[in-house]
C-alpha positions in Angstrom: 14.9 -35.2 2.5 11.9 -36.5 3.5 12.3 -35.4 7.2 13.4 -31.5 6.0 10.3 -31.3 4.2 8.8 -32.9 7.1 9.7 -30.0 9.3 9.5 -27.2 6.7 5.5 -28.3 6.6 5.5 -28.2 10.7 7.4 -24.8 10.5 5.0 -23.4 8.0 2.0 -24.4 10.0 2.6 -22.7 13.2 3.3 -20.0 11.7 0.1 -19.9 10.0 -1.8 -18.2 12.6 0.6 -16.1 13.3 1.1 -14.4 9.5 -2.4 -14.4 9.3 -2.7 -11.9 12.5 0.1 -9.8 11.6 -0.9 -9.3 8.0 -4.9 -8.6 8.7 -5.4 -5.5 6.3 -7.3 -2.3 7.0 -10.5 -2.0 6.6 -10.9 -3.0 3.0 -12.8 -0.8 0.2 -14.7 -3.0 -2.6 -12.2 -2.7 -5.1 -9.2 -3.4 -2.5 -7.9 -7.2 -2.6 -8.3 -9.6 0.8 -5.4 -9.5 3.1 -2.6 -11.6 2.5 -2.7 -15.1 5.0 -0.4 -18.0 4.8 -2.4 -21.2 3.2 -2.8 -24.3 4.1 -0.6 -25.7 1.1 2.5 -27.6 2.7 5.8 -26.1 1.2 7.4 -29.4 -0.5 10.3 -27.5 -2.4 13.2 -29.7 -2.1 16.8 -27.5 -3.6 18.8 -26.7 -1.4 20.4 -23.3 -2.4 21.8 -20.7 -0.6 24.6 -18.0 -0.2 27.9 -19.5 1.2 27.9 -20.0 4.9 31.1 -18.5 5.8 31.5 -14.8 5.9 33.5 -12.9 3.4 35.6 -11.5 5.7 36.5 -11.2 9.4 36.5 -8.2 12.0 39.3 -5.5 12.3 42.0 -6.8 14.5 41.3 -4.0 17.8 44.4 -3.8 17.7 43.8 -1.1 14.4 40.3 0.1 15.8 41.6 0.6 19.8 38.9 3.6 20.4 35.5 2.1 21.7 32.5 4.2 22.8 29.6 2.5 23.5 25.9 3.6 24.1 24.3 3.9 27.1 20.8 3.6 25.5 21.3 0.9 22.9 23.2 -2.0 22.3 25.5 -0.4 20.1 29.4 0.1 20.4 31.3 2.2 17.2 35.0 1.0 17.0 37.2 3.2 15.8 41.4 4.1 14.3 43.1 5.3 16.5 43.3 9.0 14.2 40.2 9.1 13.8 38.1 12.4 14.6 36.2 12.1 18.1 33.1 14.0 16.7 32.9 11.1 13.7 32.7 8.7 16.3 29.8 10.1 18.5 28.1 11.2 15.6 28.2 7.9 14.2 27.0 6.2 17.6 24.3 8.8 17.7 23.0 8.0 14.2 23.0 4.2 14.9 21.1 4.9 18.2 18.5 6.5 16.4 18.3 3.9 13.5 17.8 1.1 16.3 15.4 3.2 18.4 13.3 3.3 15.3 13.3 -0.6 13.8 11.7 -1.4 17.3 9.3 1.0 17.4 8.3 -0.7 14.3 8.2 -4.2 16.1 11.6 -5.2 14.1 14.5 -7.3 16.6 17.7 -5.7 17.3 20.6 -7.7 15.7 21.5 -10.8 17.3 24.3 -10.6 19.9 27.8 -11.4 19.0 28.3 -13.1 22.7 31.4 -11.2 23.0 33.1 -11.2 19.6 33.7 -7.3 19.3 34.1 -7.0 23.5 30.6 -6.9 24.3 27.4 -8.3 23.3 26.7 -4.9 22.1 26.2 -4.4 18.2 29.9 -3.4 16.4 30.6 -1.0 13.8 33.8 -0.1 13.0 35.2 3.4 11.2 38.0 2.1 8.9 39.1 5.0 6.7 40.7 2.8 4.0 36.8 1.5 3.5 35.5 2.4 0.2 32.1 2.0 1.6 30.0 0.8 4.1 29.7 -3.2 4.1 27.7 -5.5 6.7 29.2 -9.0 7.2 28.2 -11.9 8.9 30.2 -13.5 11.7 31.8 -16.9 11.5 29.7 -18.7 13.7 25.6 -18.5 14.2 24.3 -17.1 17.3 21.1 -18.5 17.0 19.0 -21.2 18.6 17.0 -23.4 16.4 16.3 -21.9 12.6 19.3 -20.3 11.0 20.3 -16.5 12.9 23.8 -14.8 12.5 25.4 -12.1 14.4 27.1 -9.4 12.4 28.8 -6.3 12.2 29.4 -3.3 9.5 32.3 -1.7 9.1 32.5 1.9 7.2 34.8 4.6 6.4 34.6 7.5 8.9 32.4 10.1 8.5 33.3 14.0 7.6 32.6 16.7 8.9 30.2 18.9 9.6 28.3 15.6 9.3 25.1 16.9 7.8 25.3 15.1 5.2 22.3 12.5 5.0 24.5 9.8 3.7 26.2 8.7 6.7 23.2 8.2 9.0 21.6 6.1 5.8 24.1 4.0 5.6 24.6 3.1 8.9 20.8 2.6 9.1 21.2 0.3 6.5 23.8 -1.7 8.0 22.0 -2.2 11.0 19.1 -3.0 8.7 20.9 -5.9 7.2 22.2 -6.9 10.4 18.7 -7.3 12.0 17.6 -9.6 8.6 20.3 -12.0 9.4 18.8 -12.2 12.6 15.3 -13.1 11.1 16.9 -15.5 8.2 21.0 -16.1 7.9 20.2 -17.8 4.6 18.6 -14.5 3.1 20.2 -14.2 -0.4 22.0 -11.1 -1.2 19.0 -9.1 -3.3 16.4 -9.5 -0.9 18.6 -8.7 1.7 19.4 -5.2 -0.3 15.7 -4.3 -0.8 14.9 -4.9 2.2 17.8 -2.9 4.0 17.3 -0.4 2.0 13.3 0.2 2.3 14.0 0.1 6.5 16.8 2.7 6.2 14.6 5.1 4.4 12.6 4.6 7.6 14.9 5.1 9.6 16.9 7.9 8.1 16.0 9.2 5.0 17.9 10.7 2.7 16.7 11.8 -0.1 20.0 11.9 -2.3 20.6 8.3 -2.1 16.9 7.4 -2.6 17.0 9.2 -5.4 19.6 7.8 -7.1 18.7 4.0 -6.3 15.3 4.6 -8.0 16.1 6.1 -10.5 18.6 3.7 -11.4 15.7 0.6 -10.5 13.4 2.4 -12.7 15.7 3.4 -15.5 16.2 -0.6 -16.1 12.8 -2.3 -15.3 14.1 -5.5 -16.7 16.3 -6.1 -14.2 15.2 -8.8 -11.6 14.2 -7.7 -8.1 17.1 -9.1 -6.7 20.0 -8.7 -8.8 21.6 -6.0 -6.5 24.6 -6.5 -4.5 24.3 -7.1 -0.4 25.5 -3.7 0.8 24.2 -1.4 -2.5 21.2 1.1 -2.0 18.4 -0.8 -4.1 15.6 0.8 -6.2 13.5 -2.4 -5.5 12.8 -1.1 -2.1 9.2 -0.2 -3.9 8.4 -3.8 -4.1 8.6 -3.8 -0.2 6.4 -0.1 -0.3 4.2 -2.3 -2.8 3.4 -4.8 -0.4 2.7 -2.5 2.6 0.6 -0.1 0.5 -1.6 -2.8 -1.3 -1.6 -5.6 1.9 0.0 -4.2 5.3 -1.6 -1.9 8.3 -0.2 1.0 10.0 3.4 -0.3 10.7 5.6 -0.4 7.5 7.9 -3.0 6.7 5.8 -5.6 8.6 4.5 -7.2 5.8 8.2 -8.1 4.2 9.9 -8.5 7.5 7.2 -11.1 8.7 7.5 -13.3 5.3 11.8 -13.2 5.7 11.1 -14.2 9.7 8.5 -16.9 8.0 11.1 -18.5 5.6 14.1 -19.1 8.0 15.2 -22.3 8.0 17.7 -24.9 10.0 20.4 -25.8 7.6 22.5 -28.8 8.7 26.2 -28.0 10.6 28.4 -28.4 8.5 27.1 -27.5 5.3 29.3 -24.9 3.0 25.8 -23.4 2.1 22.6 -22.1 4.0 19.7 -23.5 3.4 17.5 -20.5 1.7 14.4 -22.9 0.9 11.8 -21.8 1.4 12.8 -18.1 0.4 11.0 -14.7 0.3 9.3 -15.3 -3.0 8.5 -18.9 -2.0 6.1 -17.6 1.2 4.6 -14.9 -1.5 4.3 -17.9 -3.7 2.4 -19.7 -0.9 0.2 -16.9 0.4 -0.8 -15.9 -3.5 -1.8 -19.5 -4.0 -3.9 -19.5 -1.0 -5.9 -16.3 -2.2 -6.9 -18.1 -5.6 -3.9 -16.1 -7.1 0.0 -16.4 -8.1 2.8 -15.0 -7.7 3.1 -14.1 -11.4 0.0 -12.2 -11.0 1.8 -10.3 -8.0 4.4 -9.3 -9.8 2.1 -8.2 -12.8 0.6 -5.8 -10.1 3.8 -4.2 -9.1 4.8 -3.6 -12.4 1.5 -2.0 -12.9 2.0 0.2 -9.9 5.6 1.9 -10.6 4.8 2.8 -13.8 2.9 5.9 -11.6 5.7 6.1 -9.5 7.1 10.3 -9.8 5.1 12.9 -11.5 3.6 10.0 -13.4 1.7 9.3 -9.8 -2.3 9.2 -10.3 -2.7 9.0 -6.3 -4.2 5.8 -6.7 -1.1 3.5 -7.5 2.0 3.4 -4.7 0.8 6.2 -2.7 3.7 8.7 -1.2 6.0 7.9 -4.0 5.1 11.2 -5.5 8.5 12.7 -4.2 10.7 10.6 -6.5 9.5 13.3 -9.3 11.4 12.6 -12.6 13.4 10.5 -11.1 10.8 7.8 -10.7 9.7 7.4 -14.1 9.6 4.0 -15.9 11.9 3.8 -18.5 9.5 2.3 -21.4 11.2 0.7 -24.5 8.7 2.3 -26.7 6.1 4.9 -27.8 4.3 4.8 -30.5 1.1 7.2 -31.9 -1.9 4.7 -32.5 -1.4 6.5 -36.1 1.5 4.8 -37.0 0.1 1.3 -36.4 0.4 -1.4 -37.6 3.7 -1.9 -36.0 6.2 -4.7 -34.8 8.2 -4.4 -31.5 11.1 -5.7 -29.8 13.1 -4.5 -26.4 16.6 -3.1 -26.6 17.7 -5.9 -23.7 15.8 -9.4 -22.5 14.1 -9.6 -19.1 15.0 -11.4 -16.0 12.6 -13.5 -14.1 10.1 -10.4 -12.3 11.5 -8.0 -14.8 8.9 -5.9 -16.2 8.8 -4.2 -20.0 6.6 -0.6 -20.6 5.2 0.0 -24.1 3.0 3.2 -24.6 0.5 4.0 -27.5 -0.3 7.9 -27.8 -4.0 7.7 -28.9 -4.0 11.3 -29.7 -4.9 10.7 -32.9 -7.4 7.7 -32.4 -10.6 8.1 -33.6 -14.3 7.5 -31.7 -14.5 3.7 -30.2 -10.8 2.8 -32.1 -9.4 -0.4 -31.5 -6.2 -2.2 -31.2 -4.9 -5.7 -31.5 -2.3 -7.1 -28.8 -0.3 -10.0 -30.3 2.5 -11.1 -27.9 5.5 -13.8 -28.5 8.5 -14.8 -25.8 10.7 -17.2 -25.7 10.2 -20.2 -23.7 10.8 -21.2 -20.9 9.7 -18.5 -19.1 6.2 -17.3 -18.8 5.1 -13.9 -19.5 2.2 -12.2 -18.1 0.5 -8.8 -19.6 -1.9 -6.2 -19.0 -3.1 -3.4 -21.5 -4.1 0.3 -19.1 -6.5 2.4 -20.8 -4.7 5.8 -19.8 -7.1 8.9 -19.5 -6.1 12.7 -20.4 -5.6 13.0 -16.6 -2.8 10.5 -16.6 -4.7 8.2 -14.4 -5.8 4.6 -15.2 -9.6 4.5 -17.0 -9.6 0.6 -16.9 -7.1 -2.5 -17.6 -7.3 -6.0 -19.8 -5.6 -8.6 -17.9 -3.8 -11.6 -20.3 -3.8 -14.2 -18.1 -0.4 -16.7 -18.4 -0.8 -20.1 -19.3 2.1 -22.3 -18.5 3.7 -23.7 -21.8 2.3 -21.6 -24.3 4.7 -18.7 -25.5 1.7 -16.7 -27.5 -0.9 -14.5 -26.2 -3.5 -12.1 -28.2 -6.4 -9.8 -27.3 -8.4 -6.7 -28.6 -8.6 -3.7 -26.9 -11.8 -1.0 -28.0 -12.8 2.1 -26.9 -9.5 4.2 -27.4 -10.8 7.1 -28.9 -10.4 10.3 -25.9 -7.6 8.6 -24.3 -4.3 9.8 -23.6 -2.8 6.4 -24.5 -2.5 2.7 -24.0 0.6 1.3 -21.5 1.5 -1.9 -22.5 3.2 -3.9 -19.2 5.0 -7.4 -19.5 6.4 -9.1 -16.6 8.6 -12.6 -16.8 7.4 -14.2 -14.6 10.0 -16.9 -14.3 10.4 -20.3 -15.3 7.3 -22.4 -16.8 8.8 -25.8 -15.1 6.3 -25.8 -12.0 8.7 -27.8 -10.4 11.4 -25.4 -10.4 10.0 -21.9 -9.8 12.4 -18.8 -10.0 14.6 -18.9 -7.1 16.6 -15.3 -6.0 19.9 -17.5 -5.3 20.2 -19.3 -8.9 21.9 -15.4 -10.3 23.0 -15.0 -12.9 19.1 -15.1 -14.0 18.5 -16.4 -17.6 16.4 -13.9 -19.5 14.5 -14.4 -22.1 13.2 -11.8 -24.5 9.9 -11.1 -26.9 8.0 -9.2 -29.8 4.8 -7.3 -29.5 2.6 -7.0 -32.4 -0.1 -4.1 -32.5 -2.8 -3.3 -35.4 -5.8 -0.9 -35.5 
């Protein structure tokens, strides 16, 4: 156990300079936070959790996919059934080539070579008509050296003519993205993989219809954990790596999240039934935020505030570029009540998973000049909840906020807000930051997550 902790500390220290150089932010304005850096504090978590090391399925029998077409330009091959249309094979190969070129331009590696498991070391995509949807699966034997790294393959149904839909190229791009993430960290849990690969696919093969559906689902259920998605599902939580780029990134998209995932890679003991996924993405974020004299739950609260301004609610100051999602990007509010109806005691429809968020709206149209409001929140232990009260002016932009610091072991918070007259409203944003047990913080491998609820009392 102590050897494992020591090797982890040495690894994180070795990568500290690299991560700091990659995450140097663009020249900051006075109101911008400093860039993310990897702090000196060693990672000391000793839990060994992760997904199963054995793959969920085998590669298709070569006899059932006898047609093989490989690229002259990229390391990728498409294997298809004898009845597959030649055009479907060639279009799939073209989409895969475009995705690989895009990821290379972003500074990302290609998927790990499989040492000939598909007939060559190129990445393999299988077109099987009986498949319900795309899936990317790791191989049985890891082909990396040192830290956990695995080869993979993608299976999907053949695309249908006339090949103008954006869904198929987006699915191909997401499958390749999942594979390259397995090269960075073979123990990466499914939820983080879905979140990151969906974001990468948006960059490589944007599909507005697929992205709108994913973001709409995400925003309709803000109480769900960021990592609650299945591995191959388009995940609207792509907004989280988008947020990391927006706040901490340089000019290269996806560099922040993929670097953090790479740094979180570990070395699993041979013969283990589960991959070692400690540290995970949230552990590396937790270390970075600590080095910046902040916390992970503060980062999650900032993201929860930013996602309230997605789509038609955009104020051009939070999550820039998300105006494209329109009404599909509007986050769901638990309650919208007029200021004149206070006092009120409110509770959510569903409890919050760790990393989940909740939103309340107080319409200040009838608030007199100098009006003030008292906010009181109570929630279930052992979660730590964080709250922020956001003043929204009549143009829909943030004009001020009051953050309420979380206290470990406490389940109560209260604050008064003044100067509500003339505002469009007051937005209450809350997040479940995970367990108050500092020795057992939020771990995305421990799904299903234990959700907790709250009540909020508002009085004028």
